[in-house]
PASEBA-1860 file (N, C-alpha, C; in nm, 3 decimals):
! residues 304
1> XXXXXXXX> -3.396/-0.540/3.400/-3.254/-0.576/3.389/-3.235/-0.654/3.288 ~ -3.331/-0.784/3.257/-3.358/-0.854/3.117/-3.379/-0.789/3.011 ~ -3.452/-0.692/3.015/-3.458/-0.616/2.877/-3.361/-0.545/2.886 ~ -3.262/-0.476/2.936/-3.130/-0.438/2.913/-3.035/-0.506/2.847 ~ -3.019/-0.650/2.926/-2.926/-0.759/2.863/-2.984/-0.757/2.726 ~ -3.103/-0.786/2.713/-3.154/-0.843/2.563/-3.106/-0.701/2.457 ~ -3.131/-0.590/2.500/-3.118/-0.459/2.411/-2.977/-0.473/2.392 ~ -2.878/-0.478/2.496/-2.724/-0.485/2.487/-2.656/-0.592/2.364
9> XXXXXXXX> -2.703/-0.717/2.400/-2.686/-0.830/2.333/-2.740/-0.784/2.167 ~ -2.842/-0.720/2.125/-2.860/-0.695/2.001/-2.771/-0.598/1.966 ~ -2.738/-0.486/2.018/-2.634/-0.398/1.993/-2.505/-0.447/1.932 ~ -2.491/-0.542/2.050/-2.337/-0.627/2.026/-2.353/-0.699/1.909 ~ -2.446/-0.777/1.896/-2.481/-0.867/1.757/-2.460/-0.769/1.615 ~ -2.530/-0.665/1.644/-2.526/-0.564/1.520/-2.377/-0.488/1.467 ~ -2.291/-0.460/1.595/-2.174/-0.432/1.575/-2.112/-0.537/1.504 ~ -2.098/-0.655/1.577/-2.018/-0.779/1.519/-2.027/-0.824/1.372
17> XXXXXXXX> -2.190/-0.806/1.350/-2.257/-0.835/1.219/-2.159/-0.736/1.134 ~ -2.175/-0.602/1.156/-2.122/-0.499/1.072/-1.968/-0.504/1.041 ~ -1.889/-0.540/1.127/-1.762/-0.556/1.150/-1.738/-0.657/1.051 ~ -1.795/-0.755/1.015/-1.790/-0.877/0.959/-1.835/-0.856/0.810 ~ -1.890/-0.760/0.755/-1.918/-0.738/0.623/-1.791/-0.737/0.535 ~ -1.849/-0.791/0.403/-1.734/-0.824/0.306/-1.662/-0.621/0.295 ~ -1.587/-0.624/0.257/-1.542/-0.486/0.219/-1.591/-0.443/0.093 ~ -1.603/-0.306/0.079/-1.672/-0.252/-0.058/-1.589/-0.260/-0.137
25> XXXXXXXX> -1.620/-0.294/-0.259/-1.518/-0.286/-0.405/-1.590/-0.196/-0.502 ~ -1.482/-0.136/-0.562/-1.525/-0.056/-0.713/-1.449/-0.148/-0.811 ~ -1.521/-0.169/-0.914/-1.476/-0.219/-1.057/-1.413/-0.131/-1.139 ~ -1.297/-0.122/-1.163/-1.242/-0.027/-1.242/-1.182/-0.071/-1.384 ~ -1.214/-0.216/-1.396/-1.189/-0.236/-1.559/-1.241/-0.389/-1.583 ~ -1.215/-0.460/-1.678/-1.261/-0.573/-1.685/-1.206/-0.682/-1.573 ~ -1.307/-0.718/-1.493/-1.235/-0.835/-1.428/-1.129/-0.776/-1.308 ~ -1.168/-0.638/-1.308/-1.048/-0.594/-1.206/-1.140/-0.520/-1.088
33> XXXXXXXX> -1.124/-0.520/-0.962/-1.180/-0.474/-0.849/-1.098/-0.416/-0.738 ~ -1.126/-0.309/-0.685/-1.033/-0.220/-0.590/-1.117/-0.187/-0.443 ~ -1.044/-0.240/-0.347/-1.102/-0.159/-0.216/-1.032/-0.075/-0.196 ~ -1.065/0.074/-0.166/-1.012/0.200/-0.127/-0.980/0.196/0.036 ~ -0.874/0.199/0.094/-0.837/0.258/0.227/-0.855/0.401/0.219 ~ -0.893/0.401/0.365/-0.902/0.539/0.380/-0.792/0.614/0.423 ~ -0.807/0.774/0.427/-0.681/0.841/0.449/-0.657/0.857/0.601 ~ -0.598/0.768/0.663/-0.583/0.781/0.814/-0.454/0.767/0.835
41> XXXXXXXX> -0.407/0.802/0.964/-0.231/0.783/0.993/-0.233/0.669/1.043 ~ -0.096/0.607/1.053/-0.093/0.467/1.125/-0.108/0.427/1.273 ~ -0.058/0.576/1.352/-0.080/0.558/1.494/-0.211/0.610/1.541 ~ -0.260/0.702/1.478/-0.419/0.749/1.520/-0.526/0.693/1.483 ~ -0.589/0.605/1.572/-0.731/0.511/1.488/-0.704/0.443/1.411 ~ -0.568/0.366/1.385/-0.537/0.297/1.275/-0.631/0.152/1.272 ~ -0.686/0.132/1.212/-0.792/-0.014/1.205/-0.703/-0.135/1.098 ~ -0.593/-0.067/1.017/-0.583/-0.178/0.922/-0.628/-0.156/0.800
49> XXXXXXXX> -0.677/-0.038/0.759/-0.774/-0.044/0.628/-0.716/0.079/0.561 ~ -0.586/0.137/0.493/-0.579/0.235/0.467/-0.529/0.256/0.320 ~ -0.483/0.154/0.276/-0.404/0.124/0.159/-0.517/0.053/0.054 ~ -0.490/0.077/-0.070/-0.563/0.012/-0.181/-0.519/-0.112/-0.193 ~ -0.632/-0.227/-0.199/-0.610/-0.363/-0.231/-0.713/-0.402/-0.333 ~ -0.641/-0.521/-0.419/-0.717/-0.523/-0.526/-0.725/-0.672/-0.597 ~ -0.808/-0.709/-0.711/-0.773/-0.860/-0.742/-0.848/-0.827/-0.882 ~ -0.757/-0.957/-0.969/-0.773/-0.947/-1.099/-0.829/-1.077/-1.127
57> XXXXXXXX> -0.933/-1.082/-1.224/-0.977/-1.232/-1.238/-0.946/-1.268/-1.383 ~ -0.866/-1.396/-1.403/-0.820/-1.457/-1.527/-0.967/-1.564/-1.559 ~ -0.915/-1.651/-1.684/-1.033/-1.743/-1.701/-0.995/-1.899/-1.602 ~ -0.871/-1.893/-1.573/-0.806/-1.990/-1.504/-0.831/-1.953/-1.371 ~ -0.807/-1.832/-1.271/-0.807/-1.799/-1.164/-0.792/-1.637/-1.136 ~ -0.755/-1.622/-1.004/-0.742/-1.508/-0.926/-0.622/-1.453/-0.908 ~ -0.575/-1.347/-0.903/-0.437/-1.292/-0.850/-0.513/-1.180/-0.761 ~ -0.464/-1.157/-0.619/-0.494/-1.072/-0.550/-0.342/-0.958/-0.546
65> XXXXXXXX> -0.380/-0.859/-0.516/-0.255/-0.766/-0.520/-0.266/-0.640/-0.414 ~ -0.215/-0.698/-0.288/-0.184/-0.626/-0.130/-0.337/-0.695/-0.079 ~ -0.318/-0.683/0.057/-0.425/-0.769/0.137/-0.471/-0.667/0.240 ~ -0.418/-0.562/0.286/-0.443/-0.476/0.385/-0.372/-0.519/0.512 ~ -0.402/-0.442/0.646/-0.311/-0.392/0.729/-0.328/-0.498/0.853 ~ -0.431/-0.615/0.850/-0.468/-0.680/0.945/-0.541/-0.828/0.899 ~ -0.531/-0.936/0.946/-0.565/-1.032/0.936/-0.747/-1.015/0.896 ~ -0.792/-0.946/0.976/-0.944/-0.914/0.989/-0.976/-0.834/0.853
73> XXXXXXXX> -0.896/-0.742/0.819/-0.907/-0.694/0.682/-0.900/-0.780/0.574 ~ -0.775/-0.876/0.588/-0.785/-0.973/0.473/-0.907/-1.054/0.468 ~ -0.951/-1.071/0.574/-1.071/-1.181/0.576/-1.165/-1.114/0.511 ~ -1.207/-0.987/0.536/-1.322/-0.922/0.520/-1.304/-0.901/0.350 ~ -1.192/-0.878/0.292/-1.141/-0.875/0.146/-1.153/-0.992/0.077 ~ -1.140/-1.122/0.144/-1.159/-1.252/0.119/-1.280/-1.276/0.081 ~ -1.388/-1.202/0.165/-1.531/-1.235/0.168/-1.560/-1.156/0.033 ~ -1.506/-1.057/0.006/-1.595/-0.953/-0.095/-1.552/-1.010/-0.233
81> XXXXXXXX> -1.425/-1.109/-0.238/-1.379/-1.152/-0.370/-1.462/-1.283/-0.384 ~ -1.517/-1.351/-0.297/-1.601/-1.485/-0.288/-1.730/-1.442/-0.334 ~ -1.767/-1.317/-0.309/-1.879/-1.257/-0.391/-1.889/-1.258/-0.543 ~ -1.778/-1.212/-0.589/-1.747/-1.202/-0.690/-1.748/-1.325/-0.793 ~ -1.642/-1.406/-0.729/-1.592/-1.509/-0.787/-1.556/-1.634/-0.700 ~ -1.571/-1.765/-0.770/-1.526/-1.863/-0.677/-1.416/-1.938/-0.744 ~ -1.349/-1.849/-0.829/-1.221/-1.920/-0.911/-1.125/-1.956/-0.797 ~ -1.046/-2.022/-0.823/-0.897/-2.012/-0.732/-0.826/-1.896/-0.727
89> XXXXXXXX> -0.785/-1.861/-0.607/-0.694/-1.763/-0.599/-0.537/-1.810/-0.602 ~ -0.490/-1.809/-0.705/-0.343/-1.851/-0.745/-0.247/-1.762/-0.698 ~ -0.257/-1.655/-0.686/-0.167/-1.563/-0.652/-0.185/-1.459/-0.558 ~ -0.097/-1.440/-0.451/-0.134/-1.288/-0.378/0.018/-1.224/-0.386 ~ -0.031/-1.100/-0.445/0.125/-1.034/-0.490/0.126/-0.921/-0.373 ~ 0.256/-0.915/-0.291/0.291/-0.787/-0.226/0.346/-0.680/-0.304 ~ 0.325/-0.546/-0.324/0.398/-0.474/-0.389/0.502/-0.411/-0.325 ~ 0.517/-0.420/-0.169/0.585/-0.381/-0.113/0.577/-0.450/0.040
97> XXXXXXXX> 0.710/-0.371/0.157/0.701/-0.472/0.267/0.601/-0.363/0.378 ~ 0.554/-0.267/0.356/0.474/-0.197/0.436/0.355/-0.290/0.475 ~ 0.344/-0.244/0.627/0.223/-0.364/0.709/0.080/-0.337/0.656 ~ 0.057/-0.221/0.626/-0.073/-0.191/0.567/-0.089/-0.285/0.413 ~ 0.010/-0.310/0.374/-0.032/-0.407/0.246/-0.009/-0.523/0.252 ~ 0.039/-0.593/0.356/0.084/-0.734/0.352/0.002/-0.799/0.487 ~ -0.033/-0.743/0.589/-0.080/-0.831/0.692/-0.220/-0.904/0.696 ~ -0.296/-0.888/0.582/-0.379/-0.943/0.520/-0.353/-1.080/0.470
105> XXXXXXXX> -0.200/-1.121/0.440/-0.171/-1.215/0.362/-0.257/-1.378/0.417 ~ -0.243/-1.373/0.574/-0.306/-1.471/0.658/-0.399/-1.530/0.591 ~ -0.524/-1.441/0.545/-0.657/-1.475/0.521/-0.672/-1.552/0.403 ~ -0.559/-1.558/0.350/-0.561/-1.638/0.205/-0.473/-1.754/0.201 ~ -0.416/-1.764/0.315/-0.329/-1.920/0.327/-0.430/-2.038/0.303 ~ -0.519/-2.035/0.338/-0.614/-2.175/0.288/-0.631/-2.182/0.141 ~ -0.597/-2.104/0.092/-0.643/-2.113/-0.066/-0.483/-2.148/-0.154 ~ -0.395/-2.183/-0.052/-0.286/-2.222/-0.096/-0.193/-2.151/-0.253
113> XXXXXXXX> -0.199/-2.015/-0.223/-0.169/-1.930/-0.349/-0.021/-1.917/-0.365 ~ 0.050/-1.902/-0.476/0.203/-1.854/-0.443/0.202/-1.708/-0.414 ~ 0.266/-1.680/-0.311/0.316/-1.537/-0.241/0.393/-1.484/-0.330 ~ 0.371/-1.375/-0.392/0.473/-1.304/-0.474/0.534/-1.161/-0.428 ~ 0.636/-1.159/-0.460/0.707/-1.028/-0.404/0.857/-1.028/-0.456 ~ 0.896/-0.917/-0.455/1.027/-0.856/-0.462/1.133/-0.949/-0.406 ~ 1.236/-0.984/-0.470/1.320/-1.074/-0.396/1.417/-1.036/-0.290 ~ 1.367/-0.902/-0.224/1.429/-0.858/-0.119/1.318/-0.840/-0.003
121> XXXXXXXX> 1.184/-0.885/-0.053/1.093/-0.867/0.052/1.098/-0.987/0.180 ~ 1.173/-1.071/0.164/1.152/-1.192/0.277/1.242/-1.161/0.364 ~ 1.344/-1.095/0.317/1.455/-1.033/0.432/1.422/-0.909/0.474 ~ 1.331/-0.853/0.413/1.276/-0.709/0.469/1.154/-0.723/0.569 ~ 1.103/-0.840/0.579/1.005/-0.908/0.647/1.069/-0.949/0.779 ~ 1.177/-1.018/0.764/1.257/-1.079/0.887/1.305/-0.949/0.977 ~ 1.380/-0.844/0.929/1.431/-0.746/0.984/1.299/-0.673/1.030 ~ 1.194/-0.631/1.016/1.094/-0.544/1.055/0.999/-0.605/1.132
129> XXXXXXXX> 0.981/-0.766/1.138/0.877/-0.834/1.177/0.858/-0.796/1.338 ~ 0.958/-0.776/1.397/0.956/-0.758/1.548/0.894/-0.626/1.601 ~ 0.953/-0.550/1.509/0.891/-0.399/1.530/0.774/-0.352/1.500 ~ 0.749/-0.409/1.374/0.587/-0.402/1.311/0.476/-0.477/1.430 ~ 0.532/-0.567/1.467/0.432/-0.669/1.554/0.410/-0.596/1.688 ~ 0.534/-0.539/1.723/0.492/-0.453/1.899/0.435/-0.341/1.864 ~ 0.450/-0.236/1.743/0.384/-0.137/1.719/0.218/-0.153/1.701 ~ 0.207/-0.275/1.619/0.064/-0.281/1.598/-0.032/-0.305/1.697
137> XXXXXXXX> 0.030/-0.396/1.788/-0.030/-0.458/1.888/-0.036/-0.361/1.979 ~ 0.031/-0.256/2.010/0.046/-0.150/2.080/-0.102/-0.050/2.035 ~ -0.067/-0.020/1.902/-0.197/0.043/1.859/-0.336/-0.004/1.835 ~ -0.329/-0.135/1.791/-0.482/-0.195/1.779/-0.488/-0.335/1.874 ~ -0.442/-0.346/1.962/-0.467/-0.445/2.072/-0.533/-0.598/2.013 ~ -0.647/-0.615/2.045/-0.720/-0.736/2.008/-0.727/-0.752/1.828 ~ -0.744/-0.627/1.785/-0.781/-0.594/1.663/-0.665/-0.649/1.571 ~ -0.531/-0.622/1.633/-0.423/-0.715/1.547/-0.407/-0.854/1.559
145> XXXXXXXX> -0.472/-0.939/1.635/-0.450/-1.064/1.669/-0.477/-1.161/1.532 ~ -0.380/-1.244/1.542/-0.369/-1.337/1.409/-0.307/-1.285/1.293 ~ -0.280/-1.128/1.289/-0.191/-1.109/1.198/-0.053/-1.132/1.168 ~ -0.026/-1.189/1.092/0.142/-1.245/1.083/0.185/-1.216/0.922 ~ 0.299/-1.232/0.919/0.389/-1.200/0.792/0.392/-1.332/0.740 ~ 0.355/-1.333/0.590/0.384/-1.453/0.517/0.486/-1.415/0.398 ~ 0.583/-1.495/0.407/0.666/-1.440/0.300/0.678/-1.496/0.157 ~ 0.722/-1.428/0.049/0.690/-1.492/-0.087/0.756/-1.619/-0.100
153> XXXXXXXX> 0.662/-1.685/-0.186/0.717/-1.812/-0.215/0.748/-1.809/-0.340 ~ 0.729/-1.711/-0.421/0.807/-1.657/-0.534/0.857/-1.531/-0.547 ~ 1.003/-1.534/-0.560/1.042/-1.408/-0.540/1.070/-1.331/-0.659 ~ 1.073/-1.255/-0.685/1.092/-1.178/-0.830/1.237/-1.105/-0.830 ~ 1.327/-1.143/-0.932/1.458/-1.074/-0.902/1.425/-0.941/-0.998 ~ 1.379/-0.970/-1.112/1.377/-0.811/-1.196/1.252/-0.845/-1.248 ~ 1.180/-0.934/-1.326/1.063/-0.932/-1.396/1.005/-1.081/-1.408 ~ 0.872/-1.096/-1.444/0.837/-1.199/-1.454/0.678/-1.173/-1.502
161> XXXXXXXX> 0.633/-1.270/-1.580/0.479/-1.290/-1.588/0.417/-1.392/-1.555 ~ 0.287/-1.362/-1.493/0.217/-1.464/-1.433/0.077/-1.487/-1.540 ~ 0.032/-1.594/-1.530/-0.058/-1.638/-1.650/-0.191/-1.688/-1.551 ~ -0.303/-1.599/-1.579/-0.429/-1.625/-1.515/-0.517/-1.698/-1.609 ~ -0.496/-1.703/-1.722/-0.582/-1.741/-1.839/-0.629/-1.653/-1.900 ~ -0.638/-1.623/-2.014/-0.673/-1.514/-2.091/-0.610/-1.406/-2.078 ~ -0.515/-1.363/-1.977/-0.464/-1.270/-1.924/-0.346/-1.266/-1.847 ~ -0.237/-1.191/-1.892/-0.109/-1.217/-1.797/-0.058/-1.091/-1.725
169> XXXXXXXX> -0.005/-1.122/-1.636/0.031/-1.009/-1.526/0.188/-1.006/-1.535 ~ 0.223/-0.875/-1.565/0.369/-0.867/-1.554/0.407/-0.804/-1.434 ~ 0.498/-0.844/-1.387/0.593/-0.808/-1.246/0.712/-0.725/-1.276 ~ 0.716/-0.673/-1.260/0.849/-0.579/-1.255/0.899/-0.503/-1.136 ~ 1.034/-0.554/-1.084/1.078/-0.470/-0.926/1.153/-0.373/-0.979 ~ 1.184/-0.253/-0.868/1.261/-0.174/-0.849/1.357/-0.139/-0.762 ~ 1.466/-0.087/-0.804/1.568/-0.057/-0.686/1.549/0.025/-0.577 ~ 1.605/0.077/-0.477/1.562/0.163/-0.355/1.486/0.296/-0.434
177> XXXXXXXX> 1.369/0.281/-0.381/1.261/0.393/-0.423/1.178/0.455/-0.298 ~ 1.040/0.398/-0.275/0.958/0.413/-0.185/1.014/0.323/-0.071 ~ 1.047/0.244/-0.084/1.115/0.118/-0.022/1.213/0.055/-0.116 ~ 1.314/-0.033/-0.056/1.385/-0.124/-0.136/1.305/-0.254/-0.156 ~ 1.165/-0.278/-0.171/1.116/-0.376/-0.197/0.990/-0.360/-0.304 ~ 1.000/-0.260/-0.386/0.889/-0.200/-0.460/0.907/-0.261/-0.606 ~ 0.760/-0.330/-0.631/0.725/-0.377/-0.762/0.613/-0.331/-0.833 ~ 0.577/-0.340/-0.947/0.463/-0.288/-1.003/0.423/-0.416/-1.073
185> XXXXXXXX> 0.254/-0.405/-1.089/0.230/-0.508/-1.213/0.133/-0.437/-1.288 ~ 0.141/-0.503/-1.410/0.070/-0.457/-1.564/0.008/-0.554/-1.597 ~ -0.147/-0.549/-1.609/-0.227/-0.624/-1.690/-0.220/-0.629/-1.836 ~ -0.207/-0.738/-1.910/-0.200/-0.728/-2.063/-0.337/-0.728/-2.094 ~ -0.452/-0.737/-2.047/-0.551/-0.743/-2.109/-0.629/-0.612/-2.131 ~ -0.620/-0.539/-2.012/-0.687/-0.389/-1.974/-0.554/-0.284/-1.959 ~ -0.441/-0.301/-1.977/-0.354/-0.211/-1.981/-0.365/-0.134/-1.844 ~ -0.396/-0.209/-1.725/-0.406/-0.158/-1.608/-0.267/-0.166/-1.523
193> XXXXXXXX> -0.234/-0.068/-1.467/-0.118/-0.043/-1.382/-0.127/-0.036/-1.238 ~ -0.058/-0.163/-1.151/-0.108/-0.146/-1.019/0.075/-0.066/-0.969 ~ 0.083/0.035/-0.897/0.218/0.104/-0.879/0.237/0.060/-0.736 ~ 0.150/-0.008/-0.664/0.198/-0.005/-0.508/0.211/0.155/-0.448 ~ 0.325/0.159/-0.357/0.326/0.291/-0.320/0.438/0.370/-0.380 ~ 0.454/0.338/-0.484/0.561/0.412/-0.592/0.454/0.528/-0.640 ~ 0.345/0.527/-0.630/0.245/0.655/-0.659/0.148/0.668/-0.544 ~ 0.142/0.774/-0.480/0.044/0.822/-0.414/-0.080/0.919/-0.471
201> XXXXXXXX> -0.175/0.901/-0.465/-0.278/1.003/-0.508/-0.355/1.068/-0.416 ~ -0.367/1.233/-0.356/-0.438/1.251/-0.247/-0.376/1.245/-0.136 ~ -0.294/1.169/-0.103/-0.231/1.116/0.055/-0.079/1.167/0.018 ~ -0.022/1.248/0.129/0.107/1.254/0.138/0.183/1.164/0.076 ~ 0.289/1.167/-0.003/0.393/1.040/-0.031/0.449/1.055/0.097 ~ 0.500/0.891/0.141/0.556/0.858/0.257/0.688/0.792/0.245 ~ 0.812/0.845/0.266/0.906/0.783/0.247/0.987/0.716/0.347 ~ 1.034/0.571/0.281/1.103/0.475/0.372/1.213/0.435/0.290
209> XXXXXXXX> 1.248/0.518/0.180/1.373/0.452/0.127/1.462/0.552/0.078 ~ 1.488/0.563/-0.056/1.569/0.662/-0.125/1.464/0.808/-0.194 ~ 1.463/0.916/-0.154/1.424/1.005/-0.206/1.447/1.022/-0.337 ~ 1.583/1.009/-0.371/1.626/1.065/-0.498/1.585/0.935/-0.583 ~ 1.604/0.818/-0.555/1.576/0.708/-0.630/1.434/0.704/-0.646 ~ 1.326/0.734/-0.573/1.202/0.770/-0.577/1.170/0.861/-0.703 ~ 1.222/0.980/-0.699/1.212/1.081/-0.779/1.254/1.004/-0.946 ~ 1.348/0.933/-0.966/1.376/0.893/-1.083/1.276/0.783/-1.130
217> XXXXXXXX> 1.246/0.707/-1.046/1.098/0.570/-1.064/0.999/0.638/-1.086 ~ 0.973/0.759/-1.027/0.830/0.822/-1.072/0.853/0.894/-1.222 ~ 0.943/0.960/-1.234/0.982/0.959/-1.386/0.977/0.860/-1.505 ~ 1.023/0.763/-1.462/1.037/0.638/-1.516/0.878/0.572/-1.556 ~ 0.771/0.560/-1.464/0.679/0.526/-1.484/0.575/0.617/-1.562 ~ 0.594/0.747/-1.602/0.566/0.810/-1.690/0.529/0.734/-1.839 ~ 0.641/0.659/-1.869/0.672/0.594/-1.982/0.571/0.480/-2.009 ~ 0.486/0.432/-1.929/0.452/0.311/-1.929/0.284/0.320/-2.022
225> XXXXXXXX> 0.242/0.460/-2.027/0.106/0.501/-2.102/-0.004/0.399/-2.060 ~ -0.019/0.363/-1.906/-0.140/0.300/-1.873/-0.265/0.358/-1.867 ~ -0.366/0.253/-1.939/-0.508/0.325/-1.952/-0.575/0.339/-1.813 ~ -0.541/0.236/-1.719/-0.610/0.276/-1.586/-0.484/0.243/-1.481 ~ -0.474/0.310/-1.370/-0.390/0.305/-1.284/-0.421/0.317/-1.107 ~ -0.367/0.188/-1.089/-0.446/0.198/-0.910/-0.320/0.202/-0.823 ~ -0.318/0.327/-0.766/-0.185/0.380/-0.670/-0.204/0.303/-0.526 ~ -0.127/0.326/-0.484/-0.101/0.244/-0.340/-0.233/0.300/-0.238
233> XXXXXXXX> -0.226/0.451/-0.270/-0.316/0.545/-0.173/-0.406/0.605/-0.282 ~ -0.530/0.634/-0.227/-0.607/0.716/-0.297/-0.692/0.699/-0.455 ~ -0.763/0.746/-0.523/-0.848/0.706/-0.602/-0.761/0.647/-0.728 ~ -0.848/0.566/-0.827/-0.808/0.525/-0.962/-0.773/0.636/-1.031 ~ -0.639/0.654/-1.137/-0.684/0.776/-1.202/-0.658/0.677/-1.333 ~ -0.683/0.808/-1.441/-0.680/0.733/-1.603/-0.582/0.837/-1.652 ~ -0.537/0.981/-1.597/-0.454/1.011/-1.611/-0.304/1.002/-1.563 ~ -0.219/0.886/-1.565/-0.126/0.857/-1.496/-0.036/1.003/-1.479
241> XXXXXXXX> 0.025/1.046/-1.589/0.121/1.152/-1.600/0.097/1.269/-1.481 ~ -0.044/1.286/-1.517/-0.086/1.425/-1.396/-0.048/1.391/-1.254 ~ -0.093/1.269/-1.248/-0.082/1.201/-1.111/0.065/1.209/-1.062 ~ 0.153/1.150/-1.147/0.319/1.159/-1.155/0.379/1.240/-1.146 ~ 0.301/1.364/-1.197/0.381/1.503/-1.212/0.362/1.568/-1.071 ~ 0.250/1.533/-0.998/0.192/1.624/-0.870/0.285/1.548/-0.763 ~ 0.322/1.409/-0.782/0.393/1.340/-0.680/0.543/1.388/-0.702 ~ 0.573/1.402/-0.815/0.737/1.462/-0.868/0.759/1.621/-0.795
249> XXXXXXXX> 0.641/1.664/-0.818/0.675/1.826/-0.804/0.702/1.801/-0.623 ~ 0.620/1.762/-0.556/0.628/1.732/-0.413/0.776/1.705/-0.372 ~ 0.812/1.563/-0.413/0.925/1.499/-0.373/1.026/1.599/-0.437 ~ 1.039/1.639/-0.530/1.147/1.759/-0.571/1.165/1.857/-0.482 ~ 1.048/1.940/-0.456/1.043/2.040/-0.355/1.098/1.996/-0.205 ~ 1.047/1.873/-0.196/1.100/1.849/-0.060/1.264/1.815/-0.067 ~ 1.294/1.759/-0.144/1.436/1.722/-0.176/1.521/1.874/-0.170 ~ 1.472/1.943/-0.260/1.551/2.084/-0.272/1.547/2.160/-0.144
257> XXXXXXXX> 1.438/2.179/-0.064/1.402/2.244/0.077/1.517/2.201/0.194 ~ 1.499/2.078/0.181/1.603/2.002/0.267/1.743/2.041/0.257 ~ 1.761/2.035/0.127/1.919/2.057/0.070/1.940/2.208/0.116 ~ 1.850/2.289/0.085/1.876/2.459/0.144/1.876/2.472/0.297 ~ 1.794/2.392/0.364/1.833/2.400/0.488/1.951/2.359/0.556 ~ 1.977/2.263/0.474/2.121/2.230/0.535/2.230/2.332/0.512 ~ 2.229/2.392/0.394/2.321/2.448/0.347/2.320/2.566/0.418 ~ 2.188/2.625/0.478/2.198/2.743/0.529/2.199/2.720/0.674
265> XXXXXXXX> 2.250/2.636/0.732/2.270/2.611/0.857/2.163/2.561/0.965 ~ 2.055/2.538/0.900/1.926/2.522/0.957/1.899/2.384/1.037 ~ 1.863/2.353/1.156/1.861/2.227/1.242/1.755/2.159/1.168 ~ 1.732/2.041/1.198/1.635/1.943/1.141/1.497/2.000/1.179 ~ 1.495/2.016/1.310/1.349/2.065/1.364/1.328/2.189/1.281 ~ 1.418/2.280/1.221/1.394/2.411/1.151/1.318/2.358/1.038 ~ 1.416/2.266/0.952/1.364/2.219/0.832/1.217/2.165/0.819 ~ 1.194/2.074/0.944/1.045/2.029/0.966/0.936/2.134/0.940
273> XXXXXXXX> 0.995/2.256/0.981/0.856/2.328/1.008/0.859/2.391/0.861 ~ 0.957/2.409/0.781/0.962/2.490/0.641/0.961/2.406/0.524 ~ 1.028/2.256/0.497/1.047/2.192/0.395/0.906/2.154/0.318 ~ 0.910/2.185/0.181/0.790/2.169/0.110/0.665/2.226/0.158 ~ 0.671/2.319/0.232/0.564/2.413/0.289/0.449/2.451/0.176 ~ 0.525/2.472/0.071/0.428/2.522/-0.038/0.358/2.407/-0.092 ~ 0.368/2.297/-0.070/0.282/2.179/-0.092/0.166/2.173/-0.006 ~ 0.156/2.215/0.126/0.072/2.166/0.244/-0.082/2.161/0.193
281> XXXXXXXX> -0.112/2.242/0.103/-0.256/2.245/0.087/-0.270/2.135/-0.046 ~ -0.217/2.073/-0.046/-0.186/1.992/-0.193/-0.226/1.809/-0.142 ~ -0.219/1.784/-0.001/-0.219/1.681/0.006/-0.292/1.631/0.150 ~ -0.329/1.503/0.157/-0.404/1.480/0.288/-0.265/1.394/0.395 ~ -0.275/1.470/0.521/-0.208/1.430/0.622/-0.067/1.487/0.615 ~ -0.066/1.603/0.523/0.044/1.658/0.499/0.136/1.696/0.644 ~ 0.091/1.780/0.761/0.177/1.780/0.838/0.253/1.687/0.940 ~ 0.156/1.559/0.926/0.230/1.434/1.014/0.338/1.363/0.909
289> XXXXXXXX> 0.315/1.350/0.796/0.364/1.272/0.685/0.499/1.355/0.654 ~ 0.473/1.491/0.641/0.584/1.539/0.553/0.698/1.576/0.683 ~ 0.647/1.575/0.832/0.775/1.598/0.928/0.846/1.471/0.914 ~ 0.767/1.351/0.929/0.829/1.229/0.912/0.953/1.206/0.826 ~ 0.909/1.252/0.692/0.967/1.248/0.546/1.105/1.323/0.583 ~ 1.102/1.454/0.621/1.228/1.543/0.658/1.320/1.463/0.779 ~ 1.258/1.412/0.850/1.312/1.355/1.003/1.384/1.227/0.931 ~ 1.371/1.190/0.827/1.446/1.077/0.752/1.541/1.111/0.659
297> XXXXXXXX> 1.502/1.191/0.582/1.586/1.241/0.458/1.711/1.339/0.491 ~ 1.675/1.449/0.580/1.773/1.534/0.636/1.919/1.455/0.696 ~ 1.912/1.372/0.774/2.055/1.302/0.817/2.098/1.246/0.691 ~ 2.033/1.172/0.606/2.112/1.126/0.478/2.172/1.238/0.404 ~ 2.114/1.327/0.388/2.132/1.447/0.273/2.273/1.527/0.358 ~ 2.264/1.515/0.501/2.379/1.620/0.533/2.520/1.537/0.493 ~ 2.519/1.392/0.468/2.654/1.351/0.416/2.647/1.344/0.223 ~ 2.577/1.443/0.198/2.612/1.451/0.024/2.742/1.516/0.001
END
């Protein structure tokens, strides 16, 4: 019995130690690091680590861009940052309201940064907080413990610039697209672009705003000529326009197909089976996410 207890304790210790390890990072440009989330759906086996979260180091301090989907993910991210630099964390920037990007914020509260977000982010957090808290507690149980929303202390109305010392970050907000709280970040030193979920790579784009607005913004982003682009999900890309064209093709196909279904008198359930079917082999989690997209846009497009 004693041997069993000792063995069990050893296994538990290894598991706890493994969970507490800092997140893995990829250096993608001078002073810029990314942790890549995995392609996992929110409700099935979700552990709060599906989005890309990153940070950039200036001579005076650090800006964190998105923080993950749980306090624990944020804590592991914080550990990873501290393995690279002990400079103060000056800013935590949230690219939009979705929970996989914001619930790690609490891990940075003791650093006393400015929390930066779209001017509509605080209100969106208020409106979604109860539903997000309930859903994530049901999905993750104790793993979600301590995960709270932290609202922006610096709300960006249109655009602003943050100075990290020898590099500036330009923040630009957008109207309703992927959500109504989207912003991008551009680093002056390396011409690196963070799109948040305005750009998906590999993973099926997930709509929570206005598909027509998102198509328009997707086309606008192509004018930026970024050297390196960090999307909200998927690998970092050096060819921004190719990634944008792929996303634009999916969104446009989805929009056209749902409009056709409505004009042909098909039900929403029928449209879920057929809309954007030509794109099925091009995206991860397509069946799940695409059906949700149809469910969201079909009722809106009925009123066009």
